[in-house]
C-alpha positions in Angstrom: -3.1 12.7 27.7 -4.5 13.1 24.2 -3.2 11.5 21.0 -4.0 12.7 17.5 -4.0 9.8 14.9 -3.7 11.0 11.3 -5.2 8.7 8.7 -7.7 5.9 8.4 -5.7 2.9 7.2 -4.3 -0.2 8.9 -1.8 1.6 11.2 -4.3 4.3 12.1 -7.1 2.0 13.1 -4.7 -0.3 14.9 -3.4 2.7 16.9 -6.9 3.9 17.7 -8.0 0.5 18.9 -4.9 0.2 21.1 -5.6 3.6 22.6 -9.2 2.6 23.3 -8.0 -0.5 25.2 -5.5 1.5 27.2 -8.0 4.3 28.0 -6.0 6.9 26.1 -8.0 9.8 24.7 -7.9 9.9 20.9 -8.9 12.2 18.1 -8.6 10.5 14.7 -8.3 12.8 11.7 -8.6 11.5 8.2 -11.0 10.3 5.5 -14.2 8.7 6.8 -13.7 5.6 4.7 -11.1 2.9 5.3 -9.7 1.4 2.0 -8.7 -2.2 1.8 -5.7 -1.7 -0.5 -4.4 -5.3 -0.7 -7.4 -6.2 -3.0 -7.6 -3.1 -5.3 -6.3 -5.1 -8.3 -9.5 -7.2 -8.1 -11.4 -4.1 -9.2 -9.7 -4.3 -12.6 -11.1 -7.7 -13.3 -14.5 -7.0 -11.8 -14.1 -9.6 -9.1 -14.6 -6.8 -6.6 -16.3 -3.5 -6.9 -14.5 -0.4 -5.5 -17.3 0.1 -3.1 -16.8 -3.4 -1.6 -13.3 -2.3 -0.5 -14.4 0.9 1.2 -15.6 0.6 4.8 -16.8 3.2 7.3 -15.5 2.1 10.7 -17.8 2.2 13.8 -15.8 4.9 15.5 -16.1 4.9 19.3 -13.7 7.9 19.6 -13.7 11.4 18.2 -13.2 11.4 14.4 -12.7 14.4 12.2 -13.4 13.9 8.6 -10.7 16.1 7.1 -7.4 16.0 5.3 -4.2 17.0 7.1 -1.6 19.4 5.6 1.0 19.4 8.4 1.8 18.0 11.8 4.0 20.2 14.0 5.6 20.0 17.4 4.9 22.8 19.8 6.4 23.6 23.2 3.7 21.6 25.0 2.6 19.0 22.4 1.6 18.8 18.7 -0.5 20.8 16.3 -2.4 19.2 13.4 -3.0 21.7 10.6 -5.9 20.7 8.3 -6.2 21.5 4.6 -8.6 24.4 5.5 -5.9 25.8 7.9 -7.9 24.9 11.0 -5.8 23.4 13.8 -6.3 20.6 16.3 -3.9 20.2 19.3 -2.9 17.1 21.2 0.0 15.8 23.3 1.3 13.3 20.7 0.6 12.5 17.1 0.7 9.2 15.2 1.0 9.9 11.4 -0.5 7.0 9.4 -1.6 8.5 6.1 0.1 5.9 3.9 2.2 6.8 0.8 1.1 8.8 -2.2 1.0 7.9 -5.9 4.2 8.4 -7.9 3.8 8.6 -11.7 6.8 10.3 -13.4 5.5 9.7 -16.9 2.4 11.5 -18.3 -0.3 9.3 -19.7 0.0 6.4 -17.2 -2.6 5.4 -14.6 -1.4 5.0 -11.0 -2.6 2.0 -8.9 -2.3 2.6 -5.2 -5.7 3.8 -3.9 -9.2 2.5 -4.5 -10.0 5.6 -6.5 -7.1 4.7 -8.9 -8.6 1.3 -9.4 -12.1 2.8 -10.0 -10.7 5.1 -12.7 -8.8 2.2 -14.3 -11.9 0.1 -14.4 -13.8 2.8 -16.2 -11.0 3.2 -18.7 -11.0 -0.6 -19.3 -14.7 -0.5 -19.9 -14.3 2.3 -22.4 -11.6 0.5 -24.3 -13.6 -2.7 -24.7 -12.3 -6.3 -24.5 -9.5 -6.4 -27.0 -7.1 -3.9 -25.6 -3.3 -4.2 -25.1 -2.4 -3.2 -21.6 1.1 -2.4 -20.4 1.8 -2.9 -16.7 4.9 -0.9 -15.6 6.6 -2.6 -12.6 6.9 -6.3 -11.7 6.6 -6.0 -8.0 3.6 -7.2 -5.9 1.0 -4.7 -7.2 2.2 -5.0 -10.8 2.1 -8.8 -10.8 -1.4 -8.9 -9.2 -2.7 -6.3 -11.6 -1.4 -8.3 -14.6 -2.8 -11.5 -13.0 -6.3 -10.0 -12.7 -6.3 -8.8 -16.3 -5.0 -12.1 -17.6 -7.7 -14.0 -15.7 -10.4 -12.1 -17.6 -8.9 -13.4 -20.8 -8.5 -16.9 -19.5 -12.1 -16.9 -18.3 -13.3 -15.8 -21.7 -14.5 -12.3 -20.7 -11.9 -10.4 -22.7 -9.1 -10.8 -25.2 -6.6 -8.6 -23.4 -2.9 -8.8 -24.3 -0.9 -7.9 -21.2 2.8 -6.9 -21.3 5.0 -6.1 -18.3 7.9 -3.6 -18.3 10.6 -3.6 -15.7 13.3 -0.9 -15.4 15.6 -3.2 -13.5 17.8 -5.9 -15.1 16.1 -8.5 -13.0 12.4 -9.5 -12.6 10.6 -8.4 -9.4 13.6 -6.6 -7.8 11.5 -5.2 -4.9 10.1 -8.6 -3.8 11.6 -9.6 -0.5 12.8 -13.2 -1.3 15.4 -13.8 -4.0 13.9 -17.3 -4.6 10.8 -15.6 -6.0 12.7 -14.3 -9.0 13.1 -17.8 -10.3 9.4 -18.5 -10.0 7.9 -15.3 -11.5 9.1 -15.9 -15.1 7.6 -19.4 -15.0 4.3 -17.9 -13.8 4.3 -15.3 -16.5 5.2 -17.8 -19.2 2.4 -20.2 -18.0 -0.2 -17.4 -18.4 1.3 -16.1 -21.7 2.4 -12.7 -20.3 5.2 -11.0 -22.2 7.7 -9.2 -20.1 10.8 -7.0 -20.8 13.7 -6.1 -18.4 15.9 -3.0 -18.6 12.8 -1.3 -19.9 12.7 2.1 -18.2 9.7 4.0 -19.4 10.4 7.6 -20.5 7.4 8.6 -22.5 3.9 7.5 -23.5 2.8 8.8 -26.9 0.3 7.9 -29.6 -0.6 4.5 -28.2 3.0 3.5 -27.6 5.2 3.2 -24.5 8.7 4.4 -25.2 11.7 3.3 -23.1 14.8 5.2 -22.3 16.8 3.3 -24.9 14.2 4.1 -27.6 12.3 0.8 -27.7 8.6 1.1 -28.3 5.7 -1.1 -27.2 2.1 -0.8 -28.3 -0.3 -0.1 -25.4 -3.9 1.1 -25.3 -3.6 1.6 -21.5 -0.6 1.9 -19.2 -0.9 0.8 -15.5 1.8 2.4 -13.4 2.8 0.0 -10.6 6.5 1.0 -10.3 6.5 2.3 -6.7 5.1 5.1 -4.7 6.5 8.2 -2.9 6.2 9.5 0.6 3.1 11.1 2.2 1.9 14.6 1.4 1.7 15.5 5.1 4.5 17.8 6.1 6.3 17.2 9.4 8.7 20.2 9.8 10.8 18.5 12.5 11.1 15.3 10.6 13.7 13.9 8.1 12.8 12.3 4.8 14.6 9.8 2.6 15.1 10.3 -1.2 11.6 9.2 -2.0 9.9 11.4 0.6 9.2 8.8 3.3 9.9 9.9 6.9 12.9 8.3 8.6 12.0 6.9 12.0 14.1 6.0 15.1 14.0 2.7 17.0 10.7 3.7 18.6 9.0 4.8 15.3 9.3 8.5 16.1 10.1 10.7 13.2 13.8 11.4 13.3 14.3 14.9 14.7 10.9 14.8 16.5 10.0 13.9 20.1 6.2 13.7 20.0 5.4 12.6 16.4 5.4 8.9 15.4 5.3 7.9 11.8 3.8 4.4 10.9 3.0 2.1 8.0 3.7 3.2 4.4 4.5 6.7 5.5 7.7 5.6 7.2 11.1 4.6 6.0 12.7 1.8 8.0 13.6 -1.9 8.1 10.0 -3.1 8.1 8.4 -4.3 4.8 5.6 -2.1 3.6 2.9 -4.6 4.3 -0.5 -4.4 6.0 0.6 -6.7 8.8 3.6 -4.4 9.7 1.4 -1.3 9.5 -0.9 -2.9 12.1 2.1 -3.6 14.4 3.4 -0.1 13.9 0.2 1.6 15.0 -0.2 -0.6 18.0 3.4 -0.2 19.1 3.3 3.6 18.8 0.4 3.8 21.3 2.1 1.4 23.7 5.3 3.5 23.6 3.4 6.7 24.1 1.5 5.2 27.1 4.8 3.9 28.6 3.7 0.3 28.2 6.5 -0.5 25.8 10.0 0.9 26.3 12.1 -1.5 24.2 12.8 -0.6 20.6 10.3 -1.7 17.9 11.3 -5.1 16.5 9.8 -5.6 13.0 8.4 -9.0 12.1 8.3 -8.7 8.3 11.7 -7.8 6.9 13.8 -8.8 3.9 15.3 -11.6 6.0 11.9 -12.7 7.3 9.4 -12.2 4.5 5.8 -13.5 4.4 3.8 -12.4 1.5 1.1 -13.8 -0.8 1.1 -12.7 -4.4 -2.1 -13.6 -6.3 -2.3 -14.0 -10.1 -6.1 -14.0 -10.4 -8.3 -16.3 -8.3 -6.6 -19.6 -9.1 -2.8 -19.0 -9.1 -0.1 -17.1 -7.3 3.1 -17.3 -5.3 3.3 -17.7 -1.5 6.5 -16.6 0.2 7.1 -17.8 3.8 10.6 -17.0 4.9 12.8 -18.9 2.5 10.0 -21.2 1.2 8.3 -20.2 -2.0 5.1 -22.1 -3.0 3.5 -21.5 -6.4 -0.2 -22.2 -6.9 -3.5 -21.7 -5.3 -2.4 -21.2 -1.7 -1.8 -17.4 -2.2 -5.3 -16.5 -3.4 -6.9 -18.7 -0.8 -4.9 -17.1 2.1 -5.5 -13.5 0.7 -9.3 -14.2 0.4 -9.4 -15.3 4.1 -7.3 -12.3 5.2 -9.5 -9.9 3.2 -12.7 -11.1 5.0 -11.1 -10.9 8.4 -9.5 -7.5 7.9 -12.6 -5.8 6.4 -14.6 -7.1 9.3 -12.1 -5.7 11.7 -12.1 -2.4 9.9 -15.9 -2.2 10.0 -15.9 -2.9 13.7 -12.9 -0.5 14.2 -11.1 -3.4 16.0 -7.9 -3.6 14.0 -5.0 -5.3 15.7 -1.7 -6.9 14.8 -1.7 -10.6 13.9 1.7 -10.9 15.5 2.2 -9.3 18.9 4.6 -6.3 19.1 
């Protein structure tokens, strides 16, 4: 039995390591470098370089450095179609390419991949230290991006003015715990960050961000952290939700498919889109393919059972542990520890879920 793993992120490396342990033949297809996405906002402040967040795993299985266009089911297995139209065949496929950037307004800079952070850092350097920066979206990435930029001001490196724009009528609507929404405004006020609700951005023109209701905000740079869309990889037998993520069944197979599993940020399901869940997805997919796990996948991180650590620079943040919300330094401390562990695991190609599947 041969499994094709598409991607090189958390879910992909976890699946490959699980396959290695079970003696399942694997071909991994995707970029050579693993990107540690939970820390990309640190690139904006200079606390991390983009290169520090890129790791080439020590592959102990076949790896093809290529991008994938489509994953199809055949009568006897699956066919992986590369961007150059070459094909690779296998018995099963685990799609773990992550999401793709979604920027519906021209002139904004996305922030989802390391390359996005690298481009933003160059733009910040070009602007100098007295820029006004608008961050669109008050979810996890938006808050952490704002936090890093504010920290450079508080540390005396810049004089950035940071404003946050949220399309929803409430702050941080995508964060999993409602109690967070009472803490976020206090955090922003503490760090002198201006924020506006019901501010759906419709246009960026002549140094101004213009909202749907006609309000204008000055901005030298606009960071788009208001969500992502589904993967670019096409799965003809699969079904997508309205944002282009693949719907999955109780075993993480793409709905409508029998041999293609979709994991991590590529999938649409009850799991939160967090690294820890991606690791569990990849591991479970291989266990199910190998017949070692027949019960449905049970997510650990959900809206009813959230665990997340939101940093606001190196010294502040918000920790969410189920229904307990703890502001302060715990979040950056925990994320720093996780970063060191995960990057080491990625380098060694020994990714595994922190909570058993």
